[in-house]
N, C-alpha and C positions, 0 to 999 in steps of 0.2 A: 400432414402437418397443419395445425390449426392456424387460422388467421390471427396475427398478433396485433395488439393495439399498443400504441406508444404513448406514454404519459411522462410528464416531467414535474417533479415537485420543486417549486420555487417559493421563496418567502413572500413574494408579492401577489401570487395568484393561486387559485385552486387548480386541481388536476384538470387538464384539458384533453379532450379526445381528438386525436389526429387521424383516426382510422379512415375517415371519409376521404381525406386527401390522398392517401397512399404514398407511393414513392414519388418524389419530386425531382425534376431535372436540375433544380438548384443544388449547389454543393452543400453537404452537411457541415455541421460545426467541426466534426473530426477531420473532414477533408480540407477545410480551410486552415485548421491548425497544422495539419501535415504539410500543406503548401508553404505556410509561413515558416515552419522549422527548416524546410528544405532550401528556402531562399536565402537564409542567413547561415553561412558556413564560415568556420574559422579559417584564417589564412595561414598556411603552413610556412615554416621557415623564419618566422619572426623570432628575434632573440628574447629569451626570458632569463638571461643570466642575472645574478643578484646585483643590485645596486643599492646605494645608501638611501633606503626608504624610511622616511620619518613618520608618515601617517600610516601606522601599521594597520589601523582598523579598516583602511580602504585598500589594503593590499589584495589584488585580484589573482586568481589562479589562471594561468595562461598555459594550456596544454597543447603542444603542437607535435614536435618530434620527440618521442618518449622511449625510454628503455625500462623494462619491467624487471623487478627482482623480488624473489620470494624465499622464504625459509620453510623447508619441509621438516616438520617436527613430529608428525604422527600420521597414521593412515597409510594407504597403499600409494604406489607410484602413480597409479591411474587417478586417484583422488588429488594428488599434488598437481598433476598435469591439468586436471579439470579446473582446479582453482586458478591456475595461471591463464588458461583459456578464458575463464570468466573475467579475470582482471583485464585481459586484452579487450574483451567485449565492452567492459565498462569504460576503458580508456577511449575506445573508438566512439562510443555513445557520447562521451564528453567532447568529442571533436578532435581527437589526437590521431597521430600516425604512429603506430607501434613499429619500432625498428628492430628490437632484439629483446630477448628475455633470458634471465639467469635464475637458477634455483639452487639452493644450497641445502644439504642434508645436515641438520644439527639437532641436538637434544632440545635446545631452546634458543630463541634469538639472543644474539650477543647484546649484553646490557649497554655497551658503549656505542657501537655503530650498527646494530641490528644484524649485520652479516659477518662481522669480524674485520679486523684491520686488513688482513691479506686479501680477502674478497672485496673489500672496499677499494683497494688499489687496483685490483683487476677490473672492477666496475668502472673506475676512472678511465682505464684504457679503452673499454668498450664505448664509453661516452665520447672519447676523443675520436675513435675510429668511425663511429656512426654520425658524429656531429649532432648528437642529441642535445636538447636543451632542458629536459626534465627527466627525473627518475621517479618512478612510481613503485612503492613498496607494497607487497601483498600482506598487509597487517597494519595494526595501529601502532605508530611509533610514539615513544615518549618525547617530550620536548628536548631532552638531552640527546637522544639518538638522532633526532631530526637535525639538530644543530651540528653534531659531530660528523654525520654522514655528508652534509652539505659542504663542510670544510674540506673533506677529502675529494669528493667528486667535482666540486666547484661549479655545480649547476643546481637549479632548484630541485628539491626533494619533497615529495608529498606522499602521504600514505593512503591506504584504501578508504579510510573514513573520509578524508578530505575530498577524494575523488567522487565518492557517492554524494557527498553534500553539494559538490559542484554540479552534478547531473540534476539533482533535485532543484537547485537554484535556476537552472536553465529551463526546466519543464514545468515549474509551478506557474499556474495561470490565475487561480482564484485569489481573493484577498486573504482568505484563511490559509491557503497553501503557502503563499509567499511569507506570511507571518510565521508559520511553523518552520519553514526552511531557515529564515533569518535567525530565529531563536536557536535552532540546532547549530547553525554555523558559529554563533557567538559563544555558545556553551563549549564548542570544540576549540575556538580560538583563544578564549580567556586564559587558560593555563599555558598557552604556547606563545604568548606575547614576548617578544624579545627585541632588542635594539640593534639597529645598524648604525654605526658611527657613534659619536658621543652624545647626540641629541637626546637619546632615551634616558640617559643617566644624569642629565643636567638638572640641577635644582634651582627653583626660584626662591629667593629669600636671603637671609644673612645680613651683613652690614650694608649700609647705604653705599652705593658706588661699586660694590663687589659683584652682586648678582641681581641687579635690577633696581635697587634704591627705593625711592618713596613708593609706598603701596605694596611692596613685595618683601618686607622684612618678615622674619620668622623662619621656622624650619622648612616650610614649603613642601612640595612634593615633586618627585621626578616625573618626566614625561610619560614613562611607562605606567606610573601610578595613576596619572590623569587619564590615560587611555583605558585602564581597567575600570576606573570609576565610571567613565562615560558608557562603557559597554554594559556594566551592571545596571546602570540607570535605563539604558535602552532595553535590556533583557526584561526588567521589571515592567516596562510599558508594554512590551510584546506579550508577556504572560497575561496581563490584564485584558488586552485586546482578544487573545485567544479564548480566555474564559468567557468573555461577552459573546463571541461567536459560537462557543460551545453551547451556550444557553439557547441560542437560536436553532442550532442543530438538534438539540435535545427536544425542543418544541416540535420541530418538523417530524422527528422520529416518533414522538408520542402521538402525533396526529395520525401517522401511518399505522401505528400499532393499534390505536383505538378503532380504526376502521375495520378490524377483524380480518384483513387480508394477510395471508401468509407472507413473511419476509424471508427472502433468500439472499444471502451474502455470497458473492463470487470471490473466493480467495485463491491464492496460489503464488507460486514463484514468479519473479519478474520475467516477462516475455514468454509466459506459458500459454498465452492465447486467451486470457480472461476477457479482454475487450472484444475480441473477435467473436467469442462465444456469446457475449452479451448482445452484440449486434445481431447475431443469427437468431437468438431467442426472442428479441424484442424489436428488431429494426430500429435500434436506438441511434445509429449514425454517429457514434462517438469515435474518437481518434483511434486508429489502428496503425501501428508502426512496428517494424522489425527492429526494435531497439529496447534496451533495458530501461525500466522506469518511464515508459512513455505515458502512463496514466498515473497521476498523483492525486487528482481531485475526484472524490467519489461521485458516481453518476447513478441516479435511481430512475428506473423505468417500470411501468406496469404492463404485464402481458397476460394472455389467457392460455390455459392448457387445453387439451383435447376435449375435456368435458365441460368447458366454459368457465372453469374455476379461475379466478383472477389471482395473480401472484406478483409481488413486487420484488424485482431483482436490483441489487446494488453491486456495482463494480467497484472494487477497492484497490488500494495501492498494493503493488507487488512486494514480495519479501525476497530476501537474499541471504546467503550464508554470512554470518558475522555482521548482521545489520547493525549499524552504529547505534549505541544506546541513546545518543542525543536525538536521533531521528525517532526512535520508538517513543521517547518521552514527549517530544514536540508533537508528534502525530497521534498522540493518545486519543484525542477527541474524535479523530477520523477513524481510528481503529476500533472505537467503541461501536461502530456500525456492526462489527462482528458479534459483539456480546448481546445485542438486541435481536439477532436473527433467529428465526425458527429452524433454519437449516443452513449449513455451510456447504456450498458447492465448491469443493476443493479441486482446482484444475491443475493437472500435472502435464508437463511437456514430455510426451512419450518418446520424442526423438532425442532427448538429452541422454548423454552417456551414463549418467548416474541419477535416474529419477528418484531413487530411494533417498538420496541426499537432499533433493528438493523437498520431498514430503517431510523429512525430519526437520529441516530448517523452518518450514512454514508452521508446523505444529509447535515448535519451540516458541516462536513469537506469539502465536495465539494463546498458548498456555500462560505466558508471562502477562499478557493483557487480561486474561480471565482472572488470574491470581490477584492482579492489582485492583480490578473492579469487583472482586469477590462474587463472581457469577459462575453458573454452571456452563459447561461447554455444550453448545447446541449439537444436534445430530449432524453427522458429516457424510456427504456422498462424494466419493472420489470419481473424477472425470478425467480420463486419459485422453489428451488432445493431440493433434498432429499425427494421427495414425496413417495419414496418406504419405508421410515421409518414412514409414517403416516398411521393411520387407516382411514377407509372411513369417519367416522364422523368428524375427525379433518380436513381431506382434504376438505370436503364439507363446513366446517366453514370458512376455509381460502379462498376458492373460492368465497364465498359470500362477504368476506371482501375485496378481491382484484380481482374484476371481470375482469379487463383489463390485468392481469398478465398472463404469460405463465407458465405452471406447468410442470416441467421436473424432471428426475432423470439422472444425468450425469453418475451414476454408471451402471444403467441398460439400458440406452438409451431411456427410456420412455419419450415421448413428444418432442424428439429432432427434428423429422420431422415437427411438428407444429411450433417449434421455428424457424426453417429455413424458413418456409412459412411466419411467422410474420416478420422476418428480411427482407425478399424479399419485403414484402408489405411496411414496414416502410421506408426502404432505397429508394424504388422506389418513395415514396412521397417526398423525398428530392431532386429529380432530376428536371430539367427544360426541356421544350420542345423547340427545335430549328429547324429552316428550313434554310439550308445552301447549297451553291453551292461550292463544294470542287473541286479545280482544279486537273487535273490529275497529276500535278507535286507535289501535297501534299498528296501522298499516306499514309504518316505517320499519318496525321490527320484522314483520313478515317479508318485506322486500329484502332486508338484509339476510334473512335465512335463505331466500331464493338465490341471492347474489353470491353469498360467501359459503353456503353450505350445500348439502345434498339432501333432498327430500326423500324420505323413506315411505311415508304415508301422510295423507292429508284429507281431512273431512271437516265439514262445517256443521255447526249447530246454532241454536238461538243466541248464544253468548259470544261466540268467536270461532276461530279456526283451530282445530286440533291437529297438531303437527308433530310427527316424529322425524327427526333429521339428524344428520351429522354436521356439526358446525365447529369452527375454530374455538379454542379455549377462551379467547378474548371475547367472543360473542356469547359464550355459555353463561358468563356472569350476569349481563343485563337480562338474560332470559330466565334466570333462576326464579324470580318472583312470579313468573307465569307457568311454573312447572305444573304438569297435570298428573293427578293421582288416578291410576287405573291399571289395567293390565299392561304389563311390559315384560320384555325378555328377562329382566332381573327379578321379576316378581315383587317389585316394590309396591307398598301401599300408599306411598306419598310421593312427593316431588321427585322426579327422576332426572339426574344428570349423571350419566354413566360413562366412565372412561372406556375408550375403545379397547 
């Protein structure tokens, strides 16, 4: 395994080489974040029953003792069970204690109460028996379904989308991440605003002495209309801030792209081990936690492969089945890291009961992002992680199903050398072959060829250095004006820039 060098791209400074320092006894940023998360835990048993809340925009989700409920409309029983297990993992990640779970087989969710009136009464009995204070539904409920189900079970009801948004709100650390989560929450909340008590429908206006008097005459607006207007104003402000931050992100991405160093985006299902693999490949020291959506903010590091080739790795936010559309829209600037990559390192959790469903969900999100940005999909290299948790029979079965994948364990290091070799081979296939005469006054270009490419042959004459090399496509452009006419494998009489 080659020695890795760790770099960090920040707006305020250039790339710094930390290779001389090596591993430090001081805790990494990821370790400090993990300690901070572990030290703040939700207190179980607090009541979250509905009260007359007037400031709806500040209503918080408090998940403690929860009951899960789902509707099985398609797929196999194993897929339905896997979806409920995933919902339980999401609830626990948000800080809840899962008490019970119910699932109903239906052609489609009930338009009134999601699970039907009979099952809603049964759910009320389960809530009373378990003393739960929150019900979580495995789907996105309409405002009418949410309201009707709450009236029956008489405790707070939230859906899968609200649960995921709550997790994102807990885990966002950067300014951009917090703004993206806030925007997604407001987009979700806006059509679901509804009143508790009479305050939400009270109007200001009318005759003097009736509804406010001097200064408040006129048709006025209800409290809920005021809330909606304020939320829309806040959403507009957040969208402007995200656009400004996107400009800064695009500038940093353009700087990395112009360097000619291959860009590898690590993508995959949530909790598939992307951050662990990033740490193993680059010694990045970023947060690793056995929880869903532990990583929200992209992290970029530079490392070296076996042949000395430098590669930039970017750890991205994980995906999940039925990822809320509000999140995809809000995190679009972050997901665009995928569109600018030379290679997608698609990490799959080999220990998951249904890895094929993970692969399908990730590819659907990536396809949507590529369609919106009108860019072509980069090449993909599948990496099956957590093979140390598989028995030999399971591993053999997955190898037969995914013959072109690389099988690794980021925790034990098994298969990492093979992954580096495959990265070297795949990224090498993305290069182009050039034959150039580099003038002695352009030593900077020659240095870039040595740093980012592979020298095939090199000789000197009175005017410069004759070089045949394989270089990244981004470097082939600046070298075009120095293309050398002479004997070459393609038999060209003029400038040569040959695709591999």
